[in-house]
Backbone as JSON Lines, residues from 0, in Angstrom:
{"i":0,"aa":"M","n":[0.87,-1.35,-0.08],"ca":[0.11,-0.05,-0.22],"c":[0.71,1.22,0.01]}
{"i":1,"aa":"A","n":[0.75,1.93,-0.98],"ca":[1.66,2.99,-1.15],"c":[1.04,4.58,-0.58]}
{"i":2,"aa":"L","n":[1.29,4.51,0.75],"ca":[0.71,5.67,1.48],"c":[1.85,6.48,2.13]}
{"i":3,"aa":"K","n":[1.77,7.72,1.82],"ca":[2.67,8.73,2.48],"c":[2.03,9.29,3.7]}
{"i":4,"aa":"K","n":[2.63,9.6,4.82],"ca":[2.02,10.03,6.02],"c":[1.49,11.55,5.67]}
{"i":5,"aa":"N","n":[1.97,12.04,4.85],"ca":[1.38,13.58,4.44],"c":[0.77,13.44,3.08]}
{"i":6,"aa":"D","n":[0.2,12.21,2.74],"ca":[-0.66,12.34,1.75],"c":[-2.14,13.18,1.89]}
{"i":7,"aa":"K","n":[-2.31,13.89,0.74],"ca":[-3.25,15.0,0.81],"c":[-4.63,14.33,1.21]}
{"i":8,"aa":"F","n":[-4.99,13.22,0.82],"ca":[-6.13,12.5,1.27],"c":[-6.32,11.96,2.52]}
{"i":9,"aa":"M","n":[-5.14,11.85,3.2],"ca":[-5.21,11.58,4.65],"c":[-5.17,12.78,5.4]}
{"i":10,"aa":"V","n":[-4.6,13.73,5.01],"ca":[-4.49,14.77,5.48],"c":[-6.28,15.56,5.55]}
{"i":11,"aa":"L","n":[-6.94,15.03,4.44],"ca":[-8.19,15.89,4.1],"c":[-9.09,14.65,5.34]}
{"i":12,"aa":"L","n":[-8.77,13.61,5.35],"ca":[-9.68,12.66,6.17],"c":[-9.43,12.99,7.63]}
{"i":13,"aa":"T","n":[-8.0,13.25,7.95],"ca":[-7.76,13.57,9.13],"c":[-8.63,15.03,9.46]}
{"i":14,"aa":"N","n":[-8.58,15.72,8.77],"ca":[-9.67,17.25,9.01],"c":[-10.85,16.79,9.27]}
{"i":15,"aa":"I","n":[-11.6,16.04,8.49],"ca":[-12.95,15.58,8.59],"c":[-13.09,14.93,10.23]}
{"i":16,"aa":"S","n":[-12.11,13.86,10.61],"ca":[-12.31,13.17,11.67],"c":[-12.09,14.25,12.98]}
{"i":17,"aa":"T","n":[-11.24,15.17,12.49],"ca":[-10.86,16.27,14.02],"c":[-12.05,17.05,14.19]}
{"i":18,"aa":"N","n":[-12.79,17.54,12.82],"ca":[-13.9,18.16,13.03],"c":[-15.05,17.35,13.73]}
{"i":19,"aa":"L","n":[-15.31,15.97,13.33],"ca":[-15.99,15.5,13.97],"c":[-16.0,15.27,15.52]}
{"i":20,"aa":"K","n":[-14.44,14.97,15.86],"ca":[-14.42,14.76,17.37],"c":[-14.81,16.09,18.12]}
{"i":21,"aa":"E","n":[-14.25,17.41,17.69],"ca":[-14.53,18.37,18.17],"c":[-15.79,18.86,18.26]}
{"i":22,"aa":"S","n":[-16.73,18.33,17.53],"ca":[-18.04,18.73,17.48],"c":[-18.82,17.98,18.29]}
{"i":23,"aa":"S","n":[-18.3,16.53,18.27],"ca":[-18.81,15.48,19.14],"c":[-18.69,15.99,20.97]}
{"i":24,"aa":"N","n":[-17.4,16.39,20.86],"ca":[-17.03,17.0,22.53],"c":[-17.83,18.14,22.77]}
{"i":25,"aa":"F","n":[-18.05,19.0,21.82],"ca":[-19.03,20.37,22.05],"c":[-20.4,19.96,22.27]}
{"i":26,"aa":"F","n":[-20.92,18.88,21.76],"ca":[-22.25,18.5,21.84],"c":[-22.48,17.65,23.01]}
{"i":27,"aa":"T","n":[-21.54,16.97,23.45],"ca":[-21.33,16.23,24.72],"c":[-21.19,17.5,25.96]}
{"i":28,"aa":"E","n":[-20.47,18.21,25.73],"ca":[-20.14,18.96,27.16],"c":[-20.8,20.08,27.22]}
{"i":29,"aa":"Y","n":[-21.45,20.8,26.17],"ca":[-22.29,22.16,26.2],"c":[-23.3,22.16,27.23]}
{"i":30,"aa":"K","n":[-23.47,23.08,28.19],"ca":[-24.36,22.73,29.32],"c":[-25.57,23.89,28.95]}
{"i":31,"aa":"L","n":[-26.67,23.13,28.53],"ca":[-27.83,24.0,28.58],"c":[-28.62,24.27,29.64]}
{"i":32,"aa":"K","n":[-28.84,25.54,29.96],"ca":[-29.55,26.24,31.27],"c":[-30.66,26.76,30.68]}
{"i":33,"aa":"N","n":[-30.86,27.42,29.73],"ca":[-32.07,28.03,29.51],"c":[-32.18,28.12,27.75]}
{"i":34,"aa":"V","n":[-33.58,28.45,27.14],"ca":[-33.99,28.34,25.98],"c":[-32.9,29.11,25.17]}
{"i":35,"aa":"S","n":[-32.1,30.29,25.43],"ca":[-31.42,31.21,24.69],"c":[-30.16,30.32,24.63]}
{"i":36,"aa":"D","n":[-29.77,29.42,25.45],"ca":[-28.62,28.49,25.02],"c":[-28.59,27.6,24.18]}
{"i":37,"aa":"L","n":[-30.24,27.18,23.79],"ca":[-30.33,26.17,22.8],"c":[-29.91,26.66,21.35]}
{"i":38,"aa":"K","n":[-30.07,28.02,21.13],"ca":[-29.85,28.78,19.86],"c":[-28.26,28.79,19.73]}
{"i":39,"aa":"I","n":[-27.56,29.17,20.82],"ca":[-25.85,28.95,20.83],"c":[-25.6,27.49,20.24]}
{"i":40,"aa":"F","n":[-26.06,26.84,20.88],"ca":[-25.79,25.16,21.0],"c":[-25.81,24.71,19.28]}
{"i":41,"aa":"S","n":[-27.31,25.04,18.76],"ca":[-27.64,24.62,17.62],"c":[-26.8,25.37,16.54]}
{"i":42,"aa":"E","n":[-26.68,26.73,16.74],"ca":[-25.75,27.73,15.84],"c":[-24.49,27.12,15.58]}
{"i":43,"aa":"K","n":[-23.73,26.68,16.87],"ca":[-22.42,26.26,16.78],"c":[-22.24,24.73,16.23]}
{"i":44,"aa":"M","n":[-23.36,23.96,16.51],"ca":[-23.28,22.53,15.58],"c":[-23.41,22.89,14.21]}
{"i":45,"aa":"K","n":[-24.36,23.69,13.76],"ca":[-24.23,24.2,12.32],"c":[-22.94,24.73,11.77]}
{"i":46,"aa":"E","n":[-22.24,25.41,12.53],"ca":[-20.96,25.89,12.12],"c":[-19.78,24.65,11.77]}
{"i":47,"aa":"Y","n":[-20.17,23.53,12.65],"ca":[-19.34,22.46,12.62],"c":[-19.44,21.51,11.33]}
{"i":48,"aa":"E","n":[-21.1,21.63,11.17],"ca":[-21.3,20.57,10.12],"c":[-21.1,21.33,8.99]}
{"i":49,"aa":"T","n":[-21.16,23.02,8.78],"ca":[-20.85,23.41,7.55],"c":[-19.26,23.13,7.08]}
{"i":50,"aa":"K","n":[-18.59,23.14,8.05],"ca":[-16.78,23.12,7.96],"c":[-16.73,21.68,7.68]}
{"i":51,"aa":"G","n":[-17.47,20.73,8.17],"ca":[-17.39,19.29,7.54],"c":[-17.94,19.16,6.14]}
{"i":52,"aa":"D","n":[-18.65,19.69,5.77],"ca":[-19.24,19.82,4.25],"c":[-18.39,20.27,3.4]}
{"i":53,"aa":"T","n":[-17.4,21.5,3.9],"ca":[-16.36,21.89,2.95],"c":[-15.27,20.76,3.04]}
{"i":54,"aa":"F","n":[-14.98,20.33,4.04],"ca":[-13.9,19.19,3.94],"c":[-14.22,17.96,2.9]}
{"i":55,"aa":"V","n":[-15.42,17.45,2.92],"ca":[-15.91,16.45,1.83],"c":[-15.93,17.13,0.55]}
{"i":56,"aa":"H","n":[-16.35,18.24,0.28],"ca":[-16.13,18.64,-0.9],"c":[-14.72,19.01,-1.43]}
{"i":57,"aa":"D","n":[-13.81,19.12,-0.39],"ca":[-12.37,19.13,-0.67],"c":[-11.92,17.85,-1.39]}
{"i":58,"aa":"V","n":[-12.38,16.97,-0.59],"ca":[-12.04,15.39,-0.79],"c":[-12.86,15.15,-2.39]}
{"i":59,"aa":"I","n":[-13.69,15.49,-2.58],"ca":[-14.37,15.19,-3.92],"c":[-13.69,15.77,-5.03]}
{"i":60,"aa":"R","n":[-13.06,17.15,-4.81],"ca":[-12.39,17.75,-5.9],"c":[-11.04,17.21,-5.91]}
{"i":61,"aa":"E","n":[-10.35,16.89,-4.89],"ca":[-9.2,15.87,-5.13],"c":[-9.12,14.73,-5.89]}
{"i":62,"aa":"L","n":[-10.15,13.99,-5.37],"ca":[-10.27,12.85,-6.33],"c":[-10.75,12.83,-7.88]}
{"i":63,"aa":"N","n":[-11.44,13.82,-8.13],"ca":[-11.88,14.04,-9.36],"c":[-10.43,14.6,-9.99]}
{"i":64,"aa":"D","n":[-9.36,15.21,-9.15],"ca":[-8.21,15.68,-10.09],"c":[-7.16,14.53,-9.95]}
{"i":65,"aa":"A","n":[-6.94,13.74,-9.02],"ca":[-6.03,12.65,-8.72],"c":[-5.94,11.67,-9.61]}
{"i":66,"aa":"F","n":[-4.81,11.15,-10.22],"ca":[-4.4,10.21,-11.15],"c":[-4.25,8.97,-10.2]}
{"i":67,"aa":"I","n":[-3.4,8.99,-9.24],"ca":[-3.15,7.77,-8.21],"c":[-3.58,8.12,-6.86]}
{"i":68,"aa":"T","n":[-4.4,7.15,-6.05],"ca":[-5.08,7.5,-4.97],"c":[-4.15,6.37,-3.94]}
{"i":69,"aa":"P","n":[-3.98,6.9,-2.65],"ca":[-3.43,5.83,-1.64],"c":[-4.31,4.44,-1.32]}
{"i":70,"aa":"I","n":[-5.56,4.64,-1.39],"ca":[-6.47,3.59,-1.28],"c":[-7.67,3.72,-2.31]}
{"i":71,"aa":"E","n":[-8.48,2.79,-2.7],"ca":[-9.44,3.05,-3.82],"c":[-9.99,4.02,-3.48]}
{"i":72,"aa":"R","n":[-10.52,4.84,-4.7],"ca":[-11.16,6.09,-4.58],"c":[-12.52,6.0,-3.97]}
{"i":73,"aa":"E","n":[-13.24,4.91,-4.34],"ca":[-14.65,4.78,-3.66],"c":[-14.48,4.68,-2.07]}
{"i":74,"aa":"D","n":[-13.32,4.05,-1.54],"ca":[-13.33,3.74,0.11],"c":[-13.15,5.11,0.85]}
{"i":75,"aa":"I","n":[-12.25,6.04,-0.02],"ca":[-11.91,7.34,0.38],"c":[-13.27,8.12,0.53]}
{"i":76,"aa":"L","n":[-13.9,8.18,-0.67],"ca":[-15.24,8.8,-0.61],"c":[-16.24,8.2,0.39]}
{"i":77,"aa":"H","n":[-16.34,7.26,0.56],"ca":[-17.35,6.61,1.41],"c":[-17.0,6.94,2.78]}
{"i":78,"aa":"L","n":[-15.62,6.71,3.34],"ca":[-15.12,7.14,4.48],"c":[-15.49,8.63,5.06]}
{"i":79,"aa":"A","n":[-15.25,9.48,3.66],"ca":[-15.55,10.93,4.13],"c":[-16.82,11.03,4.33]}
{"i":80,"aa":"I","n":[-17.78,10.69,3.51],"ca":[-19.29,10.77,3.53],"c":[-19.81,10.14,4.81]}
{"i":81,"aa":"S","n":[-19.33,8.91,5.22],"ca":[-19.99,8.26,6.19],"c":[-19.21,9.11,7.35]}
{"i":82,"aa":"M","n":[-18.4,9.54,7.61],"ca":[-17.96,10.36,8.83],"c":[-18.63,11.63,8.88]}
{"i":83,"aa":"D","n":[-19.12,12.31,7.73],"ca":[-19.7,13.55,7.54],"c":[-21.03,13.29,8.07]}
{"i":84,"aa":"D","n":[-21.84,11.75,7.42],"ca":[-23.26,11.58,8.22],"c":[-23.41,11.72,9.75]}
{"i":85,"aa":"V","n":[-22.33,11.53,10.36],"ca":[-22.43,11.54,11.8],"c":[-22.58,12.72,12.29]}
{"i":86,"aa":"L","n":[-21.67,13.79,11.46],"ca":[-21.91,15.24,11.97],"c":[-23.1,15.64,11.43]}
{"i":87,"aa":"D","n":[-23.71,15.3,10.35],"ca":[-25.08,15.65,9.91],"c":[-26.16,15.5,10.94]}
{"i":88,"aa":"G","n":[-26.12,14.02,11.52],"ca":[-27.08,13.58,12.8],"c":[-26.86,14.47,13.81]}
{"i":89,"aa":"L","n":[-25.56,14.75,14.07],"ca":[-25.36,15.3,15.51],"c":[-25.99,17.04,15.39]}
{"i":90,"aa":"E","n":[-25.98,17.58,14.08],"ca":[-26.18,18.89,14.04],"c":[-27.77,19.23,14.02]}
{"i":91,"aa":"S","n":[-28.52,17.71,13.13],"ca":[-29.82,17.54,13.49],"c":[-30.61,17.38,14.75]}
{"i":92,"aa":"C","n":[-29.59,16.65,15.39],"ca":[-30.23,16.59,16.84],"c":[-30.12,17.77,17.53]}
{"i":93,"aa":"A","n":[-29.32,18.47,17.59],"ca":[-28.85,19.83,18.09],"c":[-30.1,20.74,17.77]}
{"i":94,"aa":"A","n":[-30.55,20.71,16.59],"ca":[-31.71,21.59,15.91],"c":[-32.74,21.29,16.51]}
{"i":95,"aa":"L","n":[-33.14,19.9,16.75],"ca":[-34.27,19.41,17.51],"c":[-34.52,19.61,18.78]}
{"i":96,"aa":"F","n":[-33.35,19.85,19.69],"ca":[-33.55,20.25,20.84],"c":[-34.01,21.76,20.9]}
{"i":97,"aa":"E","n":[-33.4,22.56,19.99],"ca":[-33.99,23.71,19.9],"c":[-35.43,24.12,19.42]}
{"i":98,"aa":"M","n":[-35.71,23.07,18.63],"ca":[-37.18,23.34,17.7],"c":[-38.03,23.1,18.9]}
{"i":99,"aa":"Y","n":[-37.73,22.12,19.68],"ca":[-38.89,21.65,20.8],"c":[-38.47,22.27,22.2]}
{"i":100,"aa":"S","n":[-37.47,23.25,22.02],"ca":[-37.25,23.87,23.47],"c":[-36.93,22.81,24.66]}
{"i":101,"aa":"I","n":[-35.92,21.83,24.42],"ca":[-35.63,20.78,25.29],"c":[-34.47,21.43,25.87]}
{"i":102,"aa":"T","n":[-34.24,21.89,27.11],"ca":[-33.15,22.17,27.83],"c":[-32.42,21.3,28.63]}
{"i":103,"aa":"Q","n":[-33.28,20.17,28.99],"ca":[-32.87,19.11,30.03],"c":[-32.71,18.08,29.33]}
{"i":104,"aa":"A","n":[-31.66,17.28,29.24],"ca":[-31.63,15.83,28.43],"c":[-31.8,14.81,29.54]}
{"i":105,"aa":"D","n":[-32.67,14.02,29.18],"ca":[-32.9,12.98,30.24],"c":[-31.71,11.97,30.26]}
{"i":106,"aa":"D","n":[-31.92,10.94,31.15],"ca":[-31.08,9.93,31.25],"c":[-30.55,9.11,30.17]}
{"i":107,"aa":"F","n":[-31.7,8.85,29.33],"ca":[-31.37,8.12,28.35],"c":[-30.72,8.65,27.13]}
{"i":108,"aa":"M","n":[-30.87,9.98,26.9],"ca":[-30.17,10.86,26.0],"c":[-28.68,10.81,26.41]}
{"i":109,"aa":"L","n":[-28.46,11.04,27.58],"ca":[-27.22,10.95,28.0],"c":[-26.39,9.84,27.93]}
{"i":110,"aa":"Q","n":[-27.2,8.72,28.19],"ca":[-26.53,7.46,27.58],"c":[-26.26,7.2,26.32]}
{"i":111,"aa":"F","n":[-26.94,7.7,25.38],"ca":[-26.84,7.68,23.82],"c":[-25.9,8.66,23.84]}
{"i":112,"aa":"V","n":[-25.62,9.95,24.28],"ca":[-24.52,10.92,23.67],"c":[-23.26,10.33,24.22]}
{"i":113,"aa":"A","n":[-23.2,9.61,25.48],"ca":[-21.91,9.09,25.77],"c":[-21.45,7.91,24.83]}
{"i":114,"aa":"A","n":[-22.19,7.09,24.47],"ca":[-22.0,6.12,23.52],"c":[-21.49,6.64,22.27]}
{"i":115,"aa":"I","n":[-21.94,7.55,21.95],"ca":[-21.99,8.24,20.26],"c":[-20.25,9.02,20.53]}
{"i":116,"aa":"E","n":[-20.07,9.78,21.85],"ca":[-18.8,10.27,21.83],"c":[-17.87,9.12,21.88]}
{"i":117,"aa":"G","n":[-18.02,7.96,22.5],"ca":[-17.05,6.93,22.53],"c":[-16.92,6.45,21.08]}
{"i":118,"aa":"S","n":[-17.84,6.19,20.26],"ca":[-17.68,5.81,18.96],"c":[-16.89,6.79,18.05]}
{"i":119,"aa":"V","n":[-17.23,8.15,18.34],"ca":[-16.53,9.02,17.49],"c":[-14.85,9.13,18.0]}
{"i":120,"aa":"N","n":[-14.5,8.89,19.15],"ca":[-13.13,8.7,19.7],"c":[-12.5,7.75,19.03]}
{"i":121,"aa":"E","n":[-13.16,6.24,18.95],"ca":[-12.74,5.4,18.31],"c":[-12.37,5.52,16.69]}
{"i":122,"aa":"I","n":[-13.11,6.11,16.34],"ca":[-13.02,6.49,14.81],"c":[-12.15,7.71,14.29]}
{"i":123,"aa":"D","n":[-11.76,8.31,15.34],"ca":[-10.71,9.39,15.44],"c":[-9.26,8.58,15.35]}
{"i":124,"aa":"K","n":[-9.35,7.76,16.5],"ca":[-8.04,6.91,16.35],"c":[-7.84,5.89,15.32]}
{"i":125,"aa":"A","n":[-9.13,5.33,14.66],"ca":[-8.61,4.37,13.59],"c":[-8.19,5.41,12.33]}
{"i":126,"aa":"I","n":[-8.84,6.54,12.29],"ca":[-8.19,7.43,11.1],"c":[-6.78,7.93,11.24]}
{"i":127,"aa":"G","n":[-6.19,7.95,12.45],"ca":[-4.84,8.36,12.93],"c":[-4.0,7.2,12.35]}
{"i":128,"aa":"L","n":[-4.36,5.86,12.76],"ca":[-3.73,4.49,12.22],"c":[-3.9,4.3,10.9]}
{"i":129,"aa":"L","n":[-5.04,4.79,10.2],"ca":[-4.88,4.56,8.69],"c":[-3.7,5.4,8.05]}
{"i":130,"aa":"T","n":[-3.64,6.74,8.49],"ca":[-2.68,7.91,8.21],"c":[-1.18,7.24,8.37]}
{"i":131,"aa":"G","n":[-1.16,6.64,9.55],"ca":[0.05,5.84,9.9],"c":[0.71,4.6,9.15]}
{"i":132,"aa":"K","n":[-0.55,4.17,8.05],"ca":[-0.18,2.86,7.84],"c":[-0.61,1.54,8.79]}
{"i":133,"aa":"K","n":[-1.13,1.81,9.73],"ca":[-1.21,0.56,10.83],"c":[-2.41,0.07,10.52]}
{"i":134,"aa":"L","n":[-2.79,-0.54,9.37],"ca":[-4.11,-0.99,8.88],"c":[-4.85,-2.03,9.95]}
{"i":135,"aa":"L","n":[-3.91,-3.27,10.28],"ca":[-4.43,-4.18,10.86],"c":[-4.95,-3.77,12.75]}
{"i":136,"aa":"A","n":[-4.43,-2.68,12.84],"ca":[-4.83,-2.02,14.5],"c":[-5.99,-1.08,14.16]}
{"i":137,"aa":"I","n":[-6.55,-1.02,13.17],"ca":[-7.68,-0.25,12.86],"c":[-8.83,-1.27,13.55]}
{"i":138,"aa":"R","n":[-8.78,-2.49,13.22],"ca":[-9.91,-3.5,13.41],"c":[-10.55,-3.33,14.89]}
{"i":139,"aa":"E","n":[-9.42,-3.29,15.75],"ca":[-10.0,-3.08,17.19],"c":[-10.87,-1.81,17.45]}
{"i":140,"aa":"H","n":[-10.49,-0.82,16.75],"ca":[-11.4,0.6,16.95],"c":[-12.8,0.48,16.24]}
{"i":141,"aa":"A","n":[-12.66,-0.54,14.96],"ca":[-14.07,-0.49,14.37],"c":[-14.74,-1.75,15.22]}
{"i":142,"aa":"I","n":[-14.18,-2.38,15.67],"ca":[-15.14,-3.56,16.73],"c":[-15.92,-2.77,17.87]}
{"i":143,"aa":"K","n":[-15.19,-2.02,18.41],"ca":[-15.46,-1.11,19.66],"c":[-16.76,-0.07,19.31]}
{"i":144,"aa":"T","n":[-16.38,0.35,17.91],"ca":[-17.59,1.23,17.36],"c":[-18.93,0.56,17.03]}
{"i":145,"aa":"K","n":[-18.55,-0.62,16.94],"ca":[-19.8,-1.46,16.6],"c":[-20.6,-1.87,17.93]}
{"i":146,"aa":"D","n":[-19.91,-2.12,18.94],"ca":[-20.08,-2.55,20.2],"c":[-21.06,-1.24,20.74]}
{"i":147,"aa":"Y","n":[-20.45,-0.16,20.65],"ca":[-21.03,0.98,20.84],"c":[-22.59,1.35,20.33]}
{"i":148,"aa":"E","n":[-22.58,0.72,18.89],"ca":[-24.0,1.0,18.13],"c":[-25.14,0.12,18.88]}
{"i":149,"aa":"S","n":[-24.25,-1.28,19.2],"ca":[-25.28,-2.44,19.74],"c":[-25.74,-1.95,21.07]}
{"i":150,"aa":"K","n":[-24.71,-1.09,21.78],"ca":[-25.55,-0.41,23.06],"c":[-26.74,0.56,22.64]}
{"i":151,"aa":"C","n":[-26.65,1.11,21.47],"ca":[-27.59,2.26,21.25],"c":[-28.84,1.66,21.02]}
{"i":152,"aa":"D","n":[-28.6,0.5,20.27],"ca":[-29.93,-0.19,20.06],"c":[-30.71,-0.38,21.33]}
{"i":153,"aa":"N","n":[-30.02,-1.23,22.22],"ca":[-30.68,-1.36,23.73],"c":[-31.48,-0.12,24.35]}
{"i":154,"aa":"I","n":[-30.59,0.83,24.25],"ca":[-30.96,2.14,25.04],"c":[-32.24,2.6,24.2]}
{"i":155,"aa":"L","n":[-32.26,2.45,22.7],"ca":[-33.27,2.92,22.02],"c":[-34.52,2.0,22.49]}
{"i":156,"aa":"R","n":[-34.66,0.57,22.59],"ca":[-35.54,-0.06,23.02],"c":[-36.14,0.5,24.3]}
{"i":157,"aa":"Q","n":[-35.32,0.49,25.26],"ca":[-35.44,0.99,26.87],"c":[-36.04,2.56,27.13]}
{"i":158,"aa":"S","n":[-35.59,3.2,26.03],"ca":[-36.19,4.37,26.14],"c":[-37.5,4.74,25.89]}
{"i":159,"aa":"I","n":[-37.62,4.12,24.55],"ca":[-39.31,4.06,24.11],"c":[-40.0,3.41,24.96]}
{"i":160,"aa":"K","n":[-39.55,2.27,25.42],"ca":[-40.53,1.57,26.6],"c":[-40.98,2.34,27.85]}
{"i":161,"aa":"H","n":[-39.83,2.89,28.13],"ca":[-40.17,3.89,29.54],"c":[-40.96,5.38,29.12]}
{"i":162,"aa":"L","n":[-40.82,5.75,27.79],"ca":[-41.39,7.0,27.34],"c":[-42.94,6.44,27.37]}
{"i":163,"aa":"F","n":[-43.4,5.54,26.72],"ca":[-44.66,5.09,26.66],"c":[-45.24,4.76,27.97]}
{"i":164,"aa":"A","n":[-44.33,4.23,28.85],"ca":[-44.94,3.93,30.18],"c":[-45.25,5.04,31.43]}
{"i":165,"aa":"V","n":[-44.37,6.09,31.02],"ca":[-44.64,7.26,31.97],"c":[-44.92,8.48,31.39]}
{"i":166,"aa":"E","n":[-44.91,8.94,30.45],"ca":[-45.13,10.05,29.66],"c":[-46.71,10.2,29.28]}
{"i":167,"aa":"K","n":[-47.73,10.98,29.58],"ca":[-48.62,11.3,29.42],"c":[-49.14,12.29,28.29]}
{"i":168,"aa":"D","n":[-48.3,12.97,28.12],"ca":[-48.4,14.12,26.99],"c":[-48.07,13.59,25.66]}
{"i":169,"aa":"P","n":[-48.99,13.57,25.01],"ca":[-48.52,12.62,23.38],"c":[-47.63,13.82,22.61]}
{"i":170,"aa":"I","n":[-47.75,14.94,22.69],"ca":[-46.88,15.79,22.17],"c":[-45.26,15.64,22.4]}
{"i":171,"aa":"R","n":[-45.36,15.41,23.73],"ca":[-44.0,15.12,24.46],"c":[-43.34,13.52,24.06]}
{"i":172,"aa":"I","n":[-44.27,12.79,23.92],"ca":[-43.88,11.57,23.26],"c":[-43.53,11.63,22.17]}
{"i":173,"aa":"I","n":[-43.75,12.27,20.96],"ca":[-43.55,12.55,19.72],"c":[-41.92,13.18,19.7]}
{"i":174,"aa":"Q","n":[-42.08,14.15,20.39],"ca":[-40.76,15.03,20.46],"c":[-39.72,14.06,21.04]}
{"i":175,"aa":"Y","n":[-39.66,13.37,22.25],"ca":[-38.54,12.7,22.83],"c":[-38.4,11.39,22.08]}
{"i":176,"aa":"K","n":[-39.43,10.74,21.33],"ca":[-39.38,9.55,20.48],"c":[-38.27,10.0,19.23]}
{"i":177,"aa":"E","n":[-38.46,11.14,18.62],"ca":[-37.89,11.61,17.44],"c":[-36.35,11.53,17.84]}
{"i":178,"aa":"I","n":[-36.14,12.45,18.94],"ca":[-34.58,12.6,19.63],"c":[-34.03,11.21,19.72]}
{"i":179,"aa":"Y","n":[-34.63,10.27,20.44],"ca":[-34.04,9.08,20.62],"c":[-33.79,8.26,19.31]}
{"i":180,"aa":"E","n":[-34.54,8.4,18.52],"ca":[-34.46,7.69,17.38],"c":[-33.41,8.54,16.35]}
{"i":181,"aa":"T","n":[-33.2,9.66,16.5],"ca":[-32.13,10.55,15.83],"c":[-31.09,9.92,16.24]}
{"i":182,"aa":"L","n":[-30.75,9.96,17.66],"ca":[-29.5,9.57,18.27],"c":[-29.02,7.97,17.95]}
{"i":183,"aa":"E","n":[-30.2,7.27,18.04],"ca":[-30.0,5.87,17.31],"c":[-29.33,5.82,15.93]}
{"i":184,"aa":"D","n":[-29.72,6.83,15.26],"ca":[-29.29,7.01,13.72],"c":[-27.91,7.39,13.75]}
{"i":185,"aa":"I","n":[-27.67,8.09,14.68],"ca":[-25.88,8.57,14.75],"c":[-25.05,7.73,14.95]}
{"i":186,"aa":"A","n":[-25.51,6.54,15.76],"ca":[-24.79,5.44,16.08],"c":[-24.69,4.48,14.87]}
{"i":187,"aa":"D","n":[-25.95,4.5,14.34],"ca":[-25.76,3.72,12.8],"c":[-24.77,4.36,11.94]}
{"i":188,"aa":"S","n":[-24.89,5.64,12.09],"ca":[-23.78,6.01,10.95],"c":[-22.29,5.85,11.63]}
{"i":189,"aa":"C","n":[-22.05,5.91,12.81],"ca":[-20.72,5.61,13.35],"c":[-20.38,3.97,12.73]}
{"i":190,"aa":"Q","n":[-21.52,3.36,12.76],"ca":[-21.25,1.99,12.4],"c":[-20.98,1.96,11.05]}
{"i":191,"aa":"S","n":[-21.54,2.67,10.25],"ca":[-21.21,2.69,8.67],"c":[-19.86,3.09,8.6]}
{"i":192,"aa":"V","n":[-19.14,4.09,9.35],"ca":[-17.86,4.37,9.12],"c":[-16.76,2.93,9.63]}
{"i":193,"aa":"A","n":[-17.44,2.54,10.6],"ca":[-16.65,1.37,10.96],"c":[-16.48,0.18,9.85]}
{"i":194,"aa":"N","n":[-17.74,-0.07,9.17],"ca":[-17.83,-0.91,8.2],"c":[-17.11,-0.6,6.91]}
{"i":195,"aa":"T","n":[-16.84,0.59,6.7],"ca":[-16.02,1.24,5.68],"c":[-14.55,1.07,5.95]}
{"i":196,"aa":"L","n":[-14.19,1.26,7.14],"ca":[-12.74,1.04,7.89],"c":[-12.24,-0.63,7.58]}
{"i":197,"aa":"E","n":[-13.43,-1.26,7.84],"ca":[-13.09,-2.68,7.88],"c":[-12.88,-3.01,6.34]}
{"i":198,"aa":"T","n":[-13.74,-2.54,5.26],"ca":[-13.4,-2.76,3.89],"c":[-12.19,-2.22,3.61]}
{"i":199,"aa":"I","n":[-11.59,-1.27,4.1],"ca":[-10.14,-1.04,3.67],"c":[-9.05,-1.51,3.96]}
{"i":200,"aa":"I","n":[-9.34,-2.26,5.49],"ca":[-8.55,-3.08,5.97],"c":[-8.47,-4.38,5.11]}
{"i":201,"aa":"M","n":[-9.46,-4.8,4.61],"ca":[-9.57,-5.98,4.09],"c":[-9.11,-6.06,2.54]}
{"i":202,"aa":"K","n":[-9.05,-4.96,1.99],"ca":[-8.66,-4.68,0.71],"c":[-7.04,-4.29,0.53]}
{"i":203,"aa":"N","n":[-6.63,-3.66,1.67],"ca":[-4.97,-3.26,1.59],"c":[-4.28,-4.06,2.81]}
{"i":204,"aa":"A","n":[-4.55,-4.67,3.64],"ca":[-3.66,-5.05,4.78],"c":[-2.92,-6.26,4.25]}
């Protein structure tokens, strides 16, 4: 595998991964106190999402211009887009919090967010290993990412069961169910990144 550490595609994938990790950390750590905080929260996530889109466009432009790529073009593109899907999901979830004026995340949301942050950290480590040509070492992080997704499947079942058991307001049920399902979709997107990484390992290791 002819891969240079400073290969432009690896730099771009690292940019996407770093931006995703920063956005995930912000999403996890930002403290919502009132409705005005929601606007700041949502706008900042939109900034991260817009920045991520720019990096993906850079990847596509470079792929169009490149004669030789370090790994298959399709794999570079899938990796960039699948990471971007995670960020899109986080931004969409932040927008839901603002739209529904939810300033207090419940225990299930916190469990989802912790698992997603764990997944994003594993993805970031995997991209670092890809850049360093340590392909076989990536598998461990791909497996951990999938484990987090499996955990989120369980959280989704528990959260919806609990929601219908205790919540009497039908509007609240709709709002919370949508947020739970959006968070689980983000975990699914993380799993898609892991699948793409495993495909890259299979083809190149």
